[in-house]
Backbone as a chain_set.jsonl record, in Angstrom:
{"seq": "MSQKPILTLGEIREEIDEVSEQIERTKAAGLPEAESLASLKATLSDASVTWQKFTGTAADALAAGEEITAYRLLSVVAPSADKLALLGLGAAVAPRLDAVIKEIQTEAKKRDDGRLRLLPGEKAARLLELRRRLYSLEMAEAEITEATGEKRRANCNAAAVLGIPADVAEANKLLTEVE", "coords": {"N": [[0.849, -1.173, 0.0], [0.823, 2.006, -1.05], [1.774, 5.188, 0.152], [0.311, 8.416, -0.027], [2.117, 11.142, -1.239], [3.174, 13.757, 0.907], [2.468, 17.071, 0.501], [4.096, 20.216, 0.514], [3.177, 23.512, 1.707], [4.004, 25.402, -0.155], [4.314, 23.791, -2.449], [1.688, 22.965, -2.816], [0.492, 25.416, -3.374], [1.809, 26.06, -5.746], [0.785, 24.057, -7.371], [-1.9, 24.767, -7.279], [-1.78, 27.151, -8.721], [-1.028, 26.091, -11.225], [-3.245, 24.445, -11.862], [-5.216, 26.396, -11.895], [-4.381, 27.88, -14.119], [-4.785, 25.937, -16.085], [-7.547, 25.781, -15.949], [-8.291, 28.313, -16.897], [-7.275, 28.149, -19.497], [-8.836, 26.075, -20.471], [-11.392, 27.197, -20.224], [-11.184, 29.096, -22.219], [-11.189, 27.566, -24.455], [-11.849, 26.691, -27.832], [-14.213, 25.53, -30.31], [-13.704, 22.293, -31.838], [-11.985, 22.134, -34.995], [-13.49, 20.902, -37.087], [-16.176, 21.099, -36.216], [-16.492, 23.846, -35.993], [-16.052, 24.6, -38.63], [-18.2, 23.282, -39.836], [-20.338, 24.776, -38.804], [-19.834, 27.237, -40.011], [-20.151, 26.552, -42.745], [-22.882, 25.832, -42.716], [-24.107, 28.269, -42.016], [-23.303, 29.982, -44.125], [-24.408, 28.576, -46.246], [-27.148, 28.756, -45.653], [-27.44, 31.516, -46.008], [-26.905, 31.649, -48.725], [-29.07, 30.212, -49.786], [-31.149, 31.939, -49.074], [-30.455, 34.108, -50.701], [-30.78, 32.899, -53.215], [-33.545, 32.448, -53.206], [-34.396, 35.079, -53.24], [-33.321, 35.996, -55.729], [-34.685, 34.254, -57.385], [-37.368, 35.05, -57.027], [-37.197, 37.604, -58.109], [-36.516, 36.933, -60.756], [-38.796, 35.462, -61.534], [-40.755, 37.508, -61.466], [-39.715, 39.258, -63.376], [-39.713, 37.602, -65.646], [-42.442, 37.288, -65.962], [-43.145, 39.77, -66.705], [-43.818, 41.657, -64.833], [-44.247, 44.453, -62.606], [-41.451, 45.276, -60.718], [-40.848, 45.593, -57.43], [-39.22, 46.834, -54.5], [-40.521, 46.01, -52.213], [-41.864, 43.687, -53.087], [-39.702, 42.03, -53.782], [-38.357, 41.864, -51.336], [-40.183, 40.521, -49.835], [-39.62, 37.9, -49.788], [-37.785, 37.488, -47.788], [-38.963, 38.371, -45.447], [-38.648, 41.201, -44.274], [-36.345, 42.141, -41.913], [-33.811, 43.283, -39.732], [-31.974, 41.188, -39.282], [-32.663, 39.305, -41.294], [-32.26, 40.814, -43.603], [-29.533, 41.238, -43.418], [-28.672, 38.606, -43.723], [-29.495, 38.204, -46.328], [-27.812, 40.028, -47.654], [-25.327, 38.875, -47.041], [-25.668, 36.456, -48.349], [-25.772, 37.365, -51.003], [-23.154, 38.1, -51.34], [-21.71, 35.701, -51.046], [-22.974, 33.526, -52.345], [-22.499, 33.127, -55.195], [-19.954, 32.055, -55.172], [-19.538, 30.109, -53.181], [-18.028, 27.76, -52.269], [-15.405, 28.623, -52.766], [-15.251, 30.835, -51.081], [-15.466, 29.641, -48.572], [-13.131, 28.093, -48.585], [-11.232, 30.156, -48.729], [-11.656, 31.407, -46.251], [-10.93, 29.312, -44.534], [-8.195, 29.094, -45.149], [-7.243, 31.586, -44.279], [-7.907, 31.367, -41.579], [-6.192, 29.346, -40.706], [-3.762, 30.71, -40.75], [-4.173, 32.401, -38.638], [-4.472, 30.825, -36.441], [-4.103, 30.309, -33.074], [-3.282, 28.227, -31.563], [-4.921, 27.474, -29.526], [-6.689, 25.474, -27.115], [-9.018, 23.009, -28.138], [-12.246, 21.949, -27.817], [-15.211, 19.927, -27.633], [-18.435, 21.097, -26.545], [-19.477, 19.435, -24.411], [-17.206, 18.017, -23.626], [-15.635, 20.121, -22.763], [-17.103, 21.104, -20.565], [-16.99, 18.851, -18.88], [-14.225, 18.649, -18.469], [-13.694, 21.107, -17.199], [-15.155, 20.739, -14.828], [-13.752, 18.579, -13.691], [-11.225, 19.801, -13.31], [-11.931, 21.872, -11.551], [-12.768, 20.401, -9.364], [-10.333, 19.239, -8.652], [-8.891, 21.556, -8.026], [-10.38, 22.462, -5.832], [-9.879, 20.42, -3.999], [-7.141, 20.803, -3.603], [-7.234, 23.365, -2.493], [-8.563, 22.831, -0.125], [-6.635, 21.269, 1.164], [-4.643, 23.177, 1.376], [-5.95, 24.974, 3.087], [-6.111, 23.462, 5.423], [-3.391, 23.265, 6.112], [-2.667, 25.989, 6.46], [-4.31, 26.633, 8.56], [-3.331, 24.952, 10.569], [-0.674, 25.796, 10.778], [-0.675, 28.523, 10.95], [0.1, 30.059, 8.897], [-0.186, 32.633, 6.419], [-3.186, 33.046, 4.576], [-3.946, 32.77, 1.065], [-5.155, 35.576, -0.729], [-7.225, 35.098, -2.5], [-8.376, 32.632, -1.872], [-10.65, 29.854, -1.808], [-13.545, 30.321, -0.062], [-15.322, 28.366, 0.842], [-13.701, 26.104, 0.959], [-11.919, 26.909, 2.944], [-13.652, 26.966, 5.08], [-14.05, 24.301, 5.337], [-16.017, 22.849, 4.053], [-17.401, 19.921, 2.839], [-16.362, 18.402, -0.25], [-18.355, 17.262, -1.964], [-20.674, 18.505, -1.052], [-20.012, 21.165, -1.46], [-19.778, 21.12, -4.242], [-22.42, 20.439, -4.994], [-23.675, 22.756, -4.253], [-22.673, 24.602, -5.943], [-20.131, 25.735, -5.343], [-17.599, 25.246, -6.152], [-15.347, 26.997, -7.184], [-13.059, 28.61, -9.394], [-9.781, 29.979, -8.869], [-9.58, 33.433, -8.889]], "CA": [[0.0, 0.0, 0.0], [1.683, 3.192, -1.132], [1.235, 6.378, 0.793], [0.243, 9.626, -0.819], [3.164, 12.052, -0.775], [2.704, 14.957, 1.596], [2.929, 18.266, -0.188], [4.304, 21.404, 1.344], [2.285, 24.616, 1.362], [4.506, 25.974, -1.408], [3.985, 22.875, -3.542], [0.233, 23.049, -3.013], [0.198, 26.692, -4.037], [2.276, 25.939, -7.14], [-0.182, 23.225, -8.091], [-3.102, 25.595, -7.408], [-1.518, 28.05, -9.85], [-1.056, 25.292, -12.457], [-4.628, 24.043, -12.132], [-5.924, 27.626, -12.253], [-4.013, 28.173, -15.512], [-5.477, 24.953, -16.917], [-8.963, 26.178, -15.983], [-8.402, 29.464, -17.809], [-7.044, 27.645, -20.852], [-10.016, 25.285, -20.833], [-12.505, 28.135, -20.422], [-10.954, 29.799, -23.486], [-11.152, 26.591, -25.543], [-12.796, 26.845, -28.924], [-14.729, 24.283, -30.872], [-12.79, 21.627, -32.765], [-12.054, 22.721, -36.332], [-14.579, 20.316, -37.884], [-17.455, 21.648, -35.77], [-16.493, 25.26, -36.342], [-16.2, 24.637, -40.084], [-19.58, 22.877, -40.146], [-21.238, 25.899, -38.513], [-19.591, 28.224, -41.064], [-20.794, 26.074, -43.966], [-24.338, 25.91, -42.542], [-24.498, 29.68, -42.043], [-23.145, 30.508, -45.48], [-25.387, 27.886, -47.104], [-28.441, 29.406, -45.376], [-27.414, 32.83, -46.664], [-26.985, 31.41, -50.168], [-30.454, 29.825, -50.084], [-31.928, 33.174, -49.002], [-30.137, 34.858, -51.917], [-31.399, 32.199, -54.346], [-34.986, 32.749, -53.154], [-34.518, 36.476, -53.656], [-33.112, 36.103, -57.178], [-35.782, 33.511, -58.016], [-38.543, 35.928, -57.014], [-36.943, 38.663, -59.09], [-36.568, 36.322, -62.084], [-40.204, 35.169, -61.818], [-41.439, 38.766, -61.762], [-39.19, 39.767, -64.637], [-40.193, 36.705, -66.698], [-43.883, 37.528, -66.128], [-43.329, 41.147, -67.131], [-44.459, 42.388, -63.74], [-43.488, 45.534, -61.983], [-40.605, 44.738, -59.651], [-40.673, 46.576, -56.358], [-38.413, 46.373, -53.363], [-41.432, 45.291, -51.312], [-42.084, 42.347, -53.628], [-38.471, 41.251, -53.665], [-38.014, 41.629, -49.929], [-41.181, 39.655, -49.203], [-38.98, 36.586, -49.675], [-37.017, 37.378, -46.55], [-39.672, 38.997, -44.328], [-37.643, 42.185, -43.882], [-35.901, 42.456, -40.56], [-32.37, 43.54, -39.823], [-31.272, 39.903, -39.397], [-32.926, 38.705, -42.604], [-31.597, 41.624, -44.625], [-28.102, 40.944, -43.316], [-28.494, 37.283, -44.314], [-29.617, 38.41, -47.763], [-26.567, 40.65, -48.104], [-24.277, 37.86, -46.959], [-25.933, 35.519, -49.438], [-25.375, 37.995, -52.268], [-21.692, 38.119, -51.404], [-21.074, 34.382, -51.073], [-23.673, 32.498, -53.133], [-21.877, 32.771, -56.478], [-18.649, 31.389, -55.015], [-19.603, 29.571, -51.816], [-16.884, 26.885, -51.943], [-14.18, 29.429, -52.761], [-15.283, 31.669, -49.87], [-15.161, 28.753, -47.437], [-11.701, 27.76, -48.684], [-10.518, 31.396, -48.378], [-11.771, 31.587, -44.803], [-10.106, 28.269, -43.914], [-6.786, 29.466, -45.331], [-6.962, 32.709, -43.381], [-8.003, 30.866, -40.209], [-4.942, 28.61, -40.403], [-2.74, 31.721, -40.465], [-4.494, 33.063, -37.362], [-4.623, 29.839, -35.375], [-3.224, 30.624, -31.942], [-2.959, 27.001, -30.845], [-5.779, 27.288, -28.352], [-7.309, 24.19, -26.87], [-10.295, 22.877, -28.847], [-13.055, 20.907, -27.183], [-16.66, 19.964, -27.794], [-19.024, 21.661, -25.319], [-19.557, 18.439, -23.34], [-15.833, 17.761, -23.171], [-15.195, 21.322, -22.048], [-17.78, 21.117, -19.266], [-16.442, 17.759, -18.065], [-12.839, 19.008, -18.108], [-13.761, 22.184, -16.201], [-15.591, 20.165, -13.559], [-12.615, 17.805, -13.18], [-10.209, 20.741, -12.831], [-12.455, 22.577, -10.376], [-12.715, 19.438, -8.251], [-8.916, 19.153, -8.256], [-8.555, 22.823, -7.385], [-11.023, 22.497, -4.517], [-9.125, 19.496, -3.159], [-5.892, 21.498, -3.245], [-7.558, 24.48, -1.595], [-8.858, 22.266, 1.195], [-5.342, 20.898, 1.752], [-4.001, 24.448, 1.717], [-6.643, 25.519, 4.259], [-5.686, 22.666, 6.594], [-2.012, 23.641, 6.47], [-2.628, 27.364, 6.981], [-4.977, 26.599, 9.873], [-2.432, 24.289, 11.52], [0.615, 26.478, 10.922], [-0.836, 29.966, 11.127], [0.56, 30.741, 7.673], [-1.169, 33.537, 5.836], [-3.955, 32.509, 3.45], [-3.982, 33.548, -0.17], [-6.306, 36.492, -0.741], [-8.308, 34.584, -3.33], [-8.69, 31.237, -1.588], [-12.071, 29.532, -1.814], [-14.071, 30.41, 1.307], [-15.924, 27.083, 1.203], [-12.594, 25.212, 1.328], [-11.418, 27.392, 4.237], [-14.636, 26.552, 6.09], [-14.037, 22.834, 5.429], [-17.238, 22.269, 3.479], [-17.023, 18.746, 2.041], [-16.356, 18.644, -1.694], [-19.642, 16.941, -2.592], [-21.623, 19.554, -0.648], [-19.578, 22.374, -2.171], [-20.136, 20.943, -5.657], [-23.882, 20.499, -5.104], [-24.095, 24.143, -4.04], [-21.946, 25.416, -6.926], [-19.073, 26.464, -4.655], [-16.293, 24.862, -6.694], [-14.965, 28.111, -8.06], [-11.627, 28.712, -9.651], [-9.087, 31.139, -8.324], [-9.72, 34.595, -9.789]], "C": [[0.897, 1.24, 0.0], [0.981, 4.383, -0.502], [1.29, 7.543, -0.167], [1.337, 10.573, -0.331], [2.548, 13.296, -0.135], [3.328, 16.157, 0.91], [3.134, 19.398, 0.804], [3.32, 22.476, 0.897], [2.716, 25.247, 0.039], [4.164, 25.103, -2.607], [2.492, 22.904, -3.858], [-0.106, 24.324, -3.773], [0.687, 26.703, -5.489], [1.275, 25.141, -7.963], [-1.503, 23.974, -8.264], [-2.938, 26.537, -8.599], [-1.604, 27.298, -11.181], [-2.486, 24.91, -12.839], [-5.453, 25.269, -12.542], [-5.635, 28.034, -13.694], [-4.708, 27.204, -16.469], [-6.964, 25.286, -17.032], [-9.153, 27.331, -16.962], [-8.228, 29.022, -19.259], [-8.258, 26.863, -21.342], [-11.226, 26.188, -21.064], [-12.397, 28.848, -21.769], [-10.971, 28.855, -24.692], [-12.227, 26.899, -26.583], [-13.322, 25.491, -29.35], [-13.646, 23.611, -31.71], [-13.027, 22.172, -34.181], [-13.239, 22.19, -37.137], [-15.936, 20.908, -37.507], [-17.576, 23.118, -36.14], [-16.717, 25.428, -37.851], [-17.632, 24.265, -40.485], [-20.554, 24.026, -39.887], [-21.063, 27.008, -39.544], [-20.308, 27.812, -42.344], [-22.31, 26.185, -43.869], [-24.82, 27.354, -42.643], [-24.411, 30.248, -43.451], [-24.11, 29.843, -46.46], [-26.778, 28.478, -46.907], [-28.518, 30.755, -46.073], [-27.541, 32.665, -48.17], [-28.401, 31.032, -50.588], [-31.349, 31.065, -50.061], [-31.704, 34.013, -50.259], [-30.806, 34.213, -53.135], [-32.912, 32.415, -54.377], [-35.241, 34.172, -53.659], [-34.373, 36.593, -55.172], [-34.195, 35.35, -57.942], [-37.054, 34.342, -58.098], [-38.386, 37.036, -58.046], [-37.051, 38.111, -60.513], [-38.008, 36.003, -62.488], [-40.958, 36.435, -62.218], [-41.0, 39.322, -63.108], [-39.708, 38.93, -65.814], [-41.677, 36.936, -66.985], [-44.171, 38.951, -66.586], [-44.024, 41.998, -66.08], [-43.573, 43.526, -63.264], [-42.711, 44.931, -60.813], [-40.368, 45.846, -58.634], [-39.812, 45.967, -55.269], [-39.287, 45.561, -52.416], [-41.615, 43.853, -51.793], [-40.842, 41.489, -53.453], [-38.151, 40.904, -52.213], [-39.036, 40.757, -49.21], [-40.636, 38.24, -49.02], [-38.32, 36.419, -48.318], [-37.709, 37.975, -45.33], [-38.771, 40.029, -43.666], [-37.501, 42.422, -42.373], [-34.406, 42.67, -40.702], [-31.593, 42.235, -40.023], [-31.434, 39.301, -40.789], [-32.253, 39.497, -43.723], [-30.087, 41.403, -44.605], [-27.806, 39.587, -43.944], [-28.587, 37.374, -45.836], [-28.341, 39.023, -48.338], [-25.406, 39.674, -48.084], [-24.431, 36.858, -48.1], [-25.503, 36.073, -50.775], [-23.859, 37.948, -52.43], [-21.096, 36.728, -51.604], [-21.707, 33.372, -52.017], [-22.961, 32.142, -54.437], [-20.564, 31.993, -56.34], [-18.512, 30.807, -53.611], [-18.378, 28.736, -51.446], [-15.578, 27.67, -51.866], [-14.11, 30.297, -51.511], [-14.913, 30.825, -48.656], [-13.668, 28.409, -47.435], [-10.839, 28.96, -48.285], [-10.504, 31.607, -46.866], [-10.916, 30.556, -44.072], [-8.623, 28.618, -43.997], [-6.392, 30.577, -44.369], [-6.985, 32.252, -41.92], [-6.736, 30.119, -39.8], [-3.813, 29.576, -40.064], [-2.929, 32.329, -39.083], [-4.6, 32.107, -36.183], [-3.608, 30.108, -34.267], [-2.903, 29.399, -31.084], [-3.824, 26.751, -29.617], [-6.349, 25.879, -28.291], [-8.652, 24.161, -27.59], [-11.035, 21.684, -28.269], [-14.517, 21.049, -27.586], [-17.258, 20.499, -26.496], [-19.1, 20.672, -24.153], [-18.197, 18.109, -22.746], [-15.32, 18.92, -22.327], [-15.807, 21.361, -20.652], [-17.216, 20.047, -18.332], [-15.03, 18.092, -17.581], [-12.828, 20.102, -17.046], [-14.184, 21.639, -14.841], [-14.458, 19.376, -12.911], [-11.549, 18.734, -12.588], [-10.678, 21.483, -11.582], [-12.486, 21.667, -9.152], [-11.284, 19.324, -7.73], [-8.495, 20.408, -7.512], [-9.137, 22.884, -5.974], [-10.289, 21.587, -3.53], [-7.82, 20.136, -2.683], [-6.163, 22.64, -2.264], [-7.921, 23.986, -0.199], [-7.564, 21.865, 1.907], [-4.597, 22.144, 2.201], [-4.621, 25.032, 2.992], [-6.243, 24.771, 5.535], [-4.299, 23.089, 7.062], [-1.978, 25.046, 7.072], [-3.281, 27.434, 8.354], [-4.026, 26.023, 10.928], [-1.171, 25.097, 11.795], [0.499, 27.978, 11.196], [-0.302, 30.762, 9.944], [-0.574, 31.605, 7.128], [-1.863, 32.854, 4.655], [-3.768, 33.377, 2.225], [-5.236, 34.421, -0.142], [-7.488, 35.91, -1.505], [-8.639, 33.116, -3.078], [-10.208, 31.056, -1.51], [-12.571, 29.48, -0.367], [-14.685, 29.091, 1.762], [-14.841, 26.087, 1.634], [-12.041, 25.604, 2.688], [-12.348, 26.947, 5.357], [-14.72, 25.039, 6.243], [-15.302, 22.184, 4.902], [-16.827, 21.098, 2.599], [-17.216, 19.011, 0.545], [-17.705, 18.365, -2.344], [-20.708, 17.979, -2.257], [-21.284, 20.854, -1.38], [-19.976, 22.284, -3.645], [-21.641, 21.074, -5.852], [-24.406, 21.929, -4.973], [-23.318, 25.135, -4.918], [-20.877, 26.31, -6.287], [-17.673, 26.09, -5.133], [-15.884, 25.951, -7.69], [-13.47, 28.129, -8.231], [-11.08, 29.978, -9.022], [-9.212, 32.274, -9.333], [-8.494, 35.473, -9.703]], "O": [[1.64, 1.477, 0.952], [-0.234, 4.553, -0.612], [2.186, 7.646, -1.005], [1.47, 10.784, 0.875], [1.528, 13.808, -0.594], [4.546, 16.249, 0.759], [2.424, 19.508, 1.804], [2.705, 22.363, -0.163], [1.873, 25.586, -0.792], [3.771, 25.61, -3.658], [2.089, 22.872, -5.021], [-0.904, 24.302, -4.709], [0.044, 27.292, -6.358], [0.958, 25.496, -9.098], [-2.16, 23.828, -9.295], [-3.864, 26.7, -9.395], [-2.178, 27.8, -12.147], [-2.884, 25.037, -13.997], [-6.294, 25.182, -13.437], [-6.531, 28.481, -14.409], [-5.166, 27.606, -17.539], [-7.568, 25.095, -18.088], [-10.083, 27.316, -17.767], [-8.956, 29.474, -20.143], [-8.654, 26.984, -22.502], [-11.997, 25.967, -21.997], [-13.413, 29.166, -22.387], [-10.787, 29.297, -25.826], [-13.343, 27.306, -26.26], [-12.927, 24.452, -28.822], [-12.764, 24.289, -32.236], [-14.128, 22.611, -34.514], [-13.922, 22.967, -37.805], [-16.755, 21.189, -38.382], [-18.641, 23.577, -36.553], [-17.479, 26.293, -38.283], [-18.202, 24.881, -41.385], [-21.49, 24.231, -40.659], [-22.04, 27.656, -39.918], [-20.997, 28.626, -42.96], [-22.961, 26.588, -44.833], [-25.833, 27.626, -43.287], [-25.334, 30.916, -43.916], [-24.576, 30.485, -47.401], [-27.51, 28.682, -47.876], [-29.543, 31.098, -46.662], [-28.215, 33.461, -48.825], [-28.88, 31.48, -51.63], [-32.209, 31.227, -50.926], [-32.652, 34.564, -50.818], [-31.339, 34.918, -53.993], [-33.497, 32.55, -55.452], [-36.186, 34.421, -54.409], [-35.206, 37.219, -55.828], [-34.582, 35.765, -59.034], [-37.74, 34.338, -59.121], [-39.328, 37.364, -58.767], [-37.623, 38.766, -61.383], [-38.405, 36.238, -63.629], [-41.71, 36.433, -63.193], [-41.823, 39.801, -63.888], [-40.093, 39.475, -66.849], [-42.117, 36.794, -68.125], [-45.326, 39.3, -66.828], [-44.735, 42.948, -66.408], [-42.362, 43.559, -63.479], [-43.261, 44.167, -60.019], [-39.775, 46.883, -58.934], [-39.699, 44.748, -55.143], [-38.849, 44.544, -51.879], [-41.533, 42.913, -51.002], [-40.934, 40.341, -53.019], [-37.728, 39.789, -51.907], [-38.785, 40.302, -48.094], [-41.135, 37.477, -48.194], [-38.302, 35.32, -47.764], [-37.09, 38.074, -44.271], [-38.192, 39.764, -42.612], [-38.433, 42.846, -41.689], [-33.811, 42.27, -41.703], [-30.667, 42.178, -40.832], [-30.463, 38.843, -41.391], [-31.737, 38.916, -44.678], [-29.442, 41.385, -45.653], [-26.793, 39.433, -44.626], [-27.844, 36.699, -46.548], [-27.851, 38.591, -49.381], [-24.593, 39.649, -49.008], [-23.452, 36.464, -48.735], [-24.936, 35.353, -51.598], [-23.352, 37.774, -53.538], [-20.071, 36.594, -52.272], [-21.03, 32.44, -52.452], [-22.832, 30.96, -54.755], [-20.12, 31.348, -57.29], [-17.494, 30.994, -52.944], [-17.755, 28.982, -50.413], [-14.743, 27.409, -50.999], [-13.034, 30.478, -50.941], [-14.131, 31.257, -47.809], [-13.025, 28.435, -46.386], [-9.837, 28.804, -47.588], [-9.474, 31.942, -46.28], [-10.248, 30.89, -43.094], [-7.886, 28.456, -43.024], [-5.343, 30.517, -43.728], [-6.169, 32.703, -41.117], [-6.268, 30.253, -38.669], [-2.997, 29.293, -39.187], [-1.961, 32.725, -38.434], [-4.799, 32.54, -35.048], [-2.401, 30.13, -34.508], [-2.322, 29.525, -30.006], [-3.496, 25.917, -28.773], [-6.467, 25.194, -29.306], [-9.348, 25.175, -27.647], [-10.522, 20.565, -28.236], [-14.999, 22.151, -27.845], [-16.638, 20.364, -25.441], [-18.811, 21.045, -23.016], [-18.051, 17.943, -21.535], [-14.657, 18.722, -21.309], [-15.11, 21.62, -19.671], [-16.992, 20.298, -17.148], [-14.686, 17.846, -16.425], [-12.045, 20.039, -16.098], [-13.631, 22.035, -13.815], [-14.231, 19.496, -11.707], [-11.035, 18.482, -11.498], [-9.894, 21.696, -10.657], [-12.253, 22.12, -8.032], [-11.052, 19.313, -6.521], [-7.82, 20.332, -6.486], [-8.462, 23.308, -5.036], [-10.101, 21.946, -2.368], [-7.447, 20.025, -1.515], [-5.403, 22.848, -1.318], [-7.619, 24.646, 0.795], [-7.415, 22.092, 3.108], [-3.993, 22.166, 3.274], [-3.909, 25.524, 3.867], [-6.061, 25.378, 6.59], [-4.06, 23.251, 8.259], [-1.324, 25.263, 8.092], [-2.853, 28.206, 9.212], [-3.93, 26.543, 12.039], [-0.655, 25.087, 12.913], [1.462, 28.617, 11.621], [-0.256, 31.992, 9.984], [-1.753, 31.334, 7.353], [-1.226, 32.179, 3.845], [-3.471, 34.567, 2.329], [-6.259, 34.026, 0.417], [-8.638, 36.207, -1.181], [-9.129, 32.429, -3.974], [-10.944, 31.988, -1.188], [-12.081, 28.694, 0.443], [-14.583, 28.732, 2.935], [-15.047, 25.315, 2.571], [-11.726, 24.736, 3.503], [-11.897, 26.594, 6.447], [-15.375, 24.539, 7.158], [-15.617, 21.058, 5.287], [-15.994, 21.258, 1.707], [-18.116, 19.747, 0.139], [-18.158, 19.143, -3.184], [-21.552, 18.294, -3.095], [-22.176, 21.554, -1.861], [-20.454, 23.259, -4.225], [-22.088, 21.75, -6.778], [-25.456, 22.265, -5.521], [-23.313, 26.34, -4.666], [-20.736, 27.481, -6.64], [-16.678, 26.562, -4.582], [-16.07, 25.805, -8.898], [-12.713, 27.723, -7.349], [-11.814, 30.91, -8.693], [-8.966, 32.071, -10.522], [-8.419, 36.497, -10.382]]}, "num_chains": 1, "name": "protein.A"}
């Protein structure tokens, strides 16, 4: 049976800093490239469909020799700021949708900052795991500072200082990261 190594207050605080950095990195995580790309394609495709409906309405009216009014053309998109913006986006991308997507991908690769990429469920699970670890460290830190009289960190978790069990703290949403 191996014993858990006893950490010093300094080691605990170093690990608290490391876990806190991991929490910040995880909070800043973006979607994986495939999911982000899929949302871009869906948005631009929706805009293209809106543009095609608009041009189809205009073509029908022109083919029938009807008077073409802005009201008639815009009836396709039920004019609102959002719909008009989608129409404008569609006008810009519909004729060259694949090329626009490829252009955006190329530019995105240049701007990639190497951030962590996680699906929303993965991100939530990782944050919970890290917050549990942080709380455990903060409880250990609180025990040492209580026993030794060492000064507490200004941003220590009050629930950990009070000795609230981890499961109770978690149930009451008290597993907070160091700010």
